Every structure is written in structure tokens, then in C-alpha cells.
N, C-alpha and C positions, 0 to 999 in steps of 0.2 A: 301224410295228411289226408283228409278227408278228399273226395272228389264231390262234394256237394256243391251246387253252384247255390249264390246267394239269392237267384229270382226263380229258376227253374234249371233243368238238367240240360242246359243246351251251352255253346261256346258261339263264338264268332266263326262264321264259316268260311273264314280265309282270314290268313294275315294281312292282306292288304285293307280288309273291312276294319280290322283292328286298326292299322295305321291311320285311315281316314277319319276313325272315331276319335283317336286320339288326337289326331291334328286339328280336327272339328273341335274338341275341348279346347286346344290350344288357342287357337284361329278367333280371335274375338273382337269386340271394340277396341282393346288396347293396341291390337295389331292394325286396325283399319286409320287410327287417328293418334293414337298416343307414340308409338314407335317412331314414326317418319318427323313427328314435331319434335319429340326428345333428341332425336339424332341430330336432327338441324340445328338444334341450340346448344348442343354439348361437342362439338368438334366434327360434325358430319362422318367423313369416313375412318376418323380416328374414333368416334364413339362407336362406330358399326364394328370395327375391328377389336376393340374393349369387349364389347358385345357378346361377339362370338368365341371371344376366351373366357368370359364368362358363362356361356352356355356350355363350354365344353369342359369346364372344371368343376362346376357347380349344377348347372342343371340337368344335362345328361346323366351324370352318375346317380343322382337323386331320384331323376325319373326310372333311371334302371333298378334301383333299389326298390323305388313303389310297387312296379310293375312284377318283381320279380315274388314280394311279399305276397303281391295279392294272388298269383300265380300259385304259388306253394299253400297259401291258405284257402283258397276256393271258396271265400265266403266274403260277407260285406267286410268294409274294414274294421270295424270294432270286434266283429267275430274271427276275423284272422288275428288280429293283434293278440287278443285273449288266448287263443289256441297255440300260436307259435311260440307267445312268452311262457306258456306252461310246458311245451314240447321241450324247449331248451332250458327248463329250470327256472325261468325268469320272472319276476314280480307282474302278477296280473295287472296293476297298474299302468303297463305299457299300452293298455287298450285304450288310454286316453288320448293317442296319436287318431284312432277311429273316432271317438268323440268329437275332438278337435274339428276333423276334416269334415264331420256333419254338420257342427254348430256353421263352422265358416261357410259351407255351403248352401246352407237355407238364407244367412245373414246376406250372402253376396246375390244370390237369384232373386231377392226379396227387392233389391234397388236395380240390379241388371235390368229386371224386368220394365222397370218403369223408363229407362235410358232407350232400351231396346223397340218400347213403345213409341218413342219419338220417332226412331227410324220407320216404323210401318207406317207413321202418318205422312211422313214425308216422301213416300213413295207415290201416295196418291198428291201430294200439292206440287210435286215437280212433273208429274206426269200431267196434271192439268193444264199447265203452262203458266201458272198463275204468275210466276215470278219474271215471265219474258220481258228482258229490258228493265226490269226494275231496279230501282236504286238500292243501296247497301239501307237506308231508312225502312222501306218497306220489308225487305228479306229480314232486319233485325226486329222490326217490330212484330212479324209473324211468331216467329219464335218467343219473342216474350209474351206475347198474347198466349203461347201454349204454355208456357211455363205458370202463367197466373191464373190459369183455368183448372182447377183440379178435376174438375167434372170431365175434362176432355181428355185430361193422363190418365184417370182411373181407367177411362173406356179405353185406350189404345194400352195400357198396362194390362187389362183383363182380357184383350184380344190377344195379345202375346202369351199369358199365361196359359189360357186354354189352350193354344196349339201346342204350347208347350209340353202340357199334362197329357192331351192325347195321343202324342207320339210316344211319351214313356208309359204311359198305361198299357200300350198294346205289347209291352215285354221287348226282349232282344231281337229276335228275329223278324216281327212282324210289324215291331215299332221303331227301336234304336237304327236296325241295320238296312230297313227301308228307306229314312228318311236320310241316311248316311250315303246311301248309294245315290239319291237325287241332290240330296244339297251339296254336297263337297264337289262333285264334277263340275254342278252347275256354277257353284262358286269361284271354282277355277275359271272355266269360260268367261263368266261375267268380268273377272280380273284380265283375263288377256285382252278383251274385247276393251274394256275401259284403258288398256294399257296403250293399246294402238289409237285409241282416241286421243289420248295425252301425249302420245309422239307426234301426232299432225298438229298439235294446238299453238306450237310459235314459241313454248317455253320450256321445252324437254329439258335443253341444253342447260338452262337456269336452274332448274330443278334437280337436273344430276348434279351440277356442282355445288347446290346447297346443302345436298345430303352425302355427297361424296368425297369433297375436296379435304383433305386431311389437314385440319385445323387446331394443331396440337396446342396453338395457344390459349384454345377454350378449354382445354382439358386439365383437370385439376383433381384432390382426392374425391370431391364431389362427385364427380363425372364417373368415376370407378363405382360409386355406392350406387349410383342411377343405374349405370349397366348392369349391375350384379342384382339389382331388384328387379328391372326390366325381364331379365333372363329369366329370373325366379317365378315371377308373376305371371308372365305370358307362356309359361309352359304348363300351367294348371297344376303345380307341384303343392303338394301340404294340404290338399283337402280332401283324400282321399279317392279321387275320380279316377286316377290312375293305378291305384292299388283295387279297385273294384273291376276296372275294365280289364286289369290285369288277370283277374279272377275268371274271365272270360276265354282268354288266349290259349290255344289249342299247346299242348305240351312240347310239340315237336318245332314252335316259332322258336327261332335265336333274338333274345331279349336284344343284345348289343346292336345289331344289325336294326332291328326295328325300330330302336330308340333314334339311331341315327337319321333316319329314314323321318321319322317325324319330325325330329329337330330342325332336319333341313327343310321340309316343308312350310312349316311355321315360320322360319327365317326367311324364306323366297316371298311368301305372302305379306309380310311385316314391309321389306323392301321394297316389292312392288306397289304395295299400298301407298309408298312414298312418293314413289314415282308417277304414279296417278295424281296424288293430290297437288304436290308443289308443282308441277307444271302449270296446272289449270290456275293455282293461286297467281304466281308470277306474270301470267299473260295476262292477266287481269288488275294487275298492280296492286292486289289485296294483301291484308295483313297476315303472316304465318304461324303470330304469335296469338292465337286466341284459345287454346285449350278447347274445349266442349264446343266451342262457337266455330271452330274450324271447320267442323262437320255439318254445322246444322246452319253456320250464317253465311261463313266463308264459302263454302262447296255451292250450295244453292244459287249465291250471287254469283260464282265463277260459271256454272253450268247455266245459269239466265242470260251471258253475253255471250254465249258461243251458238255457232250452229248446231242443230239437232240436238240442244242442249236439255231439253225436256226429256228427249227418250234418253239420252245418256245419263242425265241425272237421276230417273226415276230407276235406271240398269244399278246406278251406284248405291242407292238407298236400299235396294232388294238385295244387292250383295251384302250390305252390313248388317242387312234382317237376318239374311242366311246363316252371316258367321255369327251373330247373336245367339241365333236358337241352338246351332250346334252346341256352344259353348253351356246353353241353359239347360240343355237336355242332359248334360253330364254334371252339372250341378247336382240335381235331383237324385241319381241314382245309386251314390252311398248311403243316403237315409232310406231311400226305398228299398234295398235290395238287405238292411237291418230288418227293418220293419216286418217286410215279408218273410223272411227265414225265421224270426222270434216269434211273432205273433200270428203265423200261418192265417194272414190275411191274403184277400185278393188283390191282387197287385193294382187293379185299378181303382178299388178302394183306398188304398194307401194313397196312391198318386192323385188322387183329389182330394184327400185330405190333406196331404203335404203342400198340393197347389194353393189351396186355400190359405194355409198357414202364412205363405210367402207371398200370397196379394194382401193378405191382412197386415203383416209385416211392411210390405211394400206402400202402403198407405202413408207411412211415418216419412218416407222419400218424397211422396209426393206433396204433401204439406209443409217439405222442407222449403219447397221452392215458391210457396205462395203465403197459407195462412199461417204457418209456423217459421217463418223465414228468420223472425226477429228472435227466436227462442233457442236458446243456448245455453242451456243449464248444466252442462258437465263440459269443463275445461274451453267454454267458449266454443263449442262445436254443437251446431245444429243435430238435428236426429240422422239425417243422411250420412253427414261427415262422421258421426259418431259411431255409425254403424258399419263403415266403409274403413274407420281407421283401425277398429277392433278386429274384423275379418281379413284385410288385406295385409295390414302392417304389422299385425300381432300372432292370431292364429295361424296364419300360413307360414310363416316365416319358420315360427317355433315347430310347427308338425313337420316341416321338411327338415329341420335340423336334428329332431328325434328319431325321425325314419332313418337318415344317414347313421346317427349314432348306434341306432338298434341293428339294422342288418351288417354293420362294419364289426361291431364291438360285443354285441349280444347273443347273435344267431351262430348257432354250430358253421364252422366251415365248409362241413361236410353239404350241409343243407344249401348253403349259398350256391356253391359249386354245381348244385343240382339244379340251381335256375339260372345262373349266369354262367356260359361257358367260357371257360379259363383254364389252362392247360400248361401255360407256363407258370413255374414260380415266380419268375420275374414280374410277368404279367401280373399275377395274384397280388403282389406286395406293390406293385404301384396303385392298383385298383384299391386297395386297404388304405393307402396314405391319401388316394385323390378322395375317395369316399369317406372314410373315418374321420381324415383331418383336416384336408384343404376345404372341403363341401360344408362341414360343419362351421370351420372359423370363419369362413365367408359370409354364411347365411346370419352366423351370430353379428357380423359386423355391421349388416344391414337392418337384425334386428334391433340392436343397439342402437343404432342411428336413429331409427322412428320411434322406438319405445322410449327411449330417456326424455327426447323432447315434447313428445305425447304428455308425459307426466311431469 
């Protein structure tokens, strides 16, 4: 295949930078609050074990497939799928995989920037000691006040989006790599600091038991579906991110071991986040089942009652913001790489234009929490819920499903082996079964579980 790069003729300068970039894409708001909450409510350690099985049988194979396709095509996801389909003598309509990823990325970033804006605001709120010894009513009132103010939400949405676009506009080496070099190590350092703080809070044992006791009585068919969905979505699969990041991967890097490292980092962050959050919740006798409120109501309340809570609270929301921006950066890259390579446009112009589009679309999410809160014209969903459902529950799983089928059944064996280092015939057969049958079938279960009730 052609060695042209979607943005410019460069690669990740090292395998570890790619690992950090891919891990940064995977580590996001879902890891910080959703994974711990879902694990605790669905069997604790039993859910974690099921999740790891789903990661191994579904997440890792699809990630390997997506990275391999990207490195083979050396282009944006749309162009890569078009070229690979043509070279394999397949229908050019396989390029729809790339289009779905680009559209999903834009939709997700539009509401992701709004939620991330909340985290940015709370860095200052916690640092100001505003919640020191405050009661639940004060903390909850502050959060509800933010949701009720479209002007304030737009302000923080704009700050987050400007920061994201400034980074991606600078390209891979000057923008993405420099951001990753700083953000990911700092993210891990802050997580370790908060883990130590949580360990000394007095509730660590209770938090550990909440997450890791094997409560098999809480496990049912829905648990498996939820674990599979969490494994799929937390690894940023199906949106073209891993494909375009894969196009920057040096030819000598081993995809299998690289994916194993990415998955391990992502899982460690998710589990560590739970061990940060739940001890603080339990030591203050707070409610663990608050969804988004777990991060923006329960956690500020927990920090307000603890020594040095304002300092560690602001560090917590800085951690959340770093996780959010590394994910946001990856959401823009599939669309930017396609527009730059096909329209010969300056990267910074494309980045600004795409950022404005996502910002504009994000206004619908802002208004969904206030002036449009009662407007639910489609299937009883407001604008935010609708965009979330279409992107997360339809486009992403369908994209992952098609990626697995394409690489397993539509790409020549020689091409696949050129990217994925498999020497044993037995291992090749196992890979084919897992990637071409087990992974697609599993994703189909999740897809139907969300798609059918939705309609």
C-alpha cells in the first residue's frame, strides 16, 4: 500500500508514544466514574472478571484489526477502507466503516466537550475551598445551578474545545505527541497521588470490598451485555481513532504486544479510579449510585469533608480534565486526516472548522439540560440522549462489527499476516475464529440489545 500519511509524512516517534496516545484515547470520563460504578452494581469482582474476558475476546481482537488496517492503508480511515477494499477486489462501499467512524467521532465530541467543561469548572470550584464543610444541599445546588445556566456551560464548553483544537491543529509531532508526553505521565502521577490519599482516608477496605467481592448473585445475562459494552466503548473502537493512529505506527512495531499494553493501561486506570472514588464515598456515608452526580456532587462533597480536600479535589478534577482532553484529541483525528489529505487544506484551518462544527452541535447538548429539557421529539429522547444513542449505541458497535468481518473474511491472508505477526497455523486459526466469529457475534449481541429497544 501507499506510504502516504493522512496528515503529513511522519510517524509516531516511538512505540511508547503510540501506546500512550492510544491509551489516552481509551482513558476518558467513562473510566473515571462509569466503570467503577457499573462494576460495583453488577457483581464487583465478578463483573471485573467478566469485563476482562470480554476485553480479551472482543476488545483486543477488534483493536488489533483496526490498528492493522490503519498501518496497512497509511491514510485516513475513509481512504484506507477504500484502498484496501479495492486492492482486495472488494466492493468500495466498505468505506462506510470510515464514514461511520468520522460521523460518530464528531457527534461524541460535541457532547463530550460539554461534560468535560464541567470538569474544568470544578478544578477552580474545589481549589477555591468553596465547598469546605458544605452540606449536600450546597454542593447539589451548585451543580444544578451550572446545568441551569446555558451561558456558563457554553463558556466552559468553549474553553475545552479551544484547547483541544489548538493541540490537534499543530499536527502529530508538534501537537499530539507533545500533549501526550505531558498529559499521560501527569495523569498517571495524579492517579497514584489520589490513590495514596484514598488509601489513608479510612474507607479503603470498604471501597475495595465494594469493587472486588465476587457477588455472583448479582450477575445475570444483563451483566455480560453491560461488561461487553463497557469493554467495547472504553477502548475507543469503531470510531476510526485506532485506525488513523495505526497509520502513524512504525512498520517495525509489533501490534499484538502493543495492544496488550494499551488494554492493560486502560484497565489499570479504570480499576484505580474505582479505588480512588469509592473509599472517599464510603468514609463520608454517601450514595454510590448517582451516575453523573457521582463525580460532580458526591465527590466534591466527599473532598469537602476531608483534610486537604480542596487541594486533592482540584487535583482529581484536573485528572478528569486530562483524561477528557486525551480522548477528545483522538475523536478529531479521523475527520481531520481525511479532510487534509483529500482537500489539500491547511491542518489548522480544518481543525478550526471541525472544532466550530462540534461546538455548534454541542449547543444542543447544553440546551438539553435547561431550555430544551422538556423537548423530546424523537422516541422520547432529548437532543443529548439522541446524539448519545446514535453515536455510542449504533454507529460504534456497528463499525466494530464491520471492521472484524472485513479483516477476517474480506482481506487476503497475506495482507493480514503482513501486519499481525502470526507464524503458527494453529494460532492463525484461533485468531480467525476469535476475530471473525466470536468478536462480531458478541458485538452483535450488544448492538441488538441497544438497537431494538431504542426503536
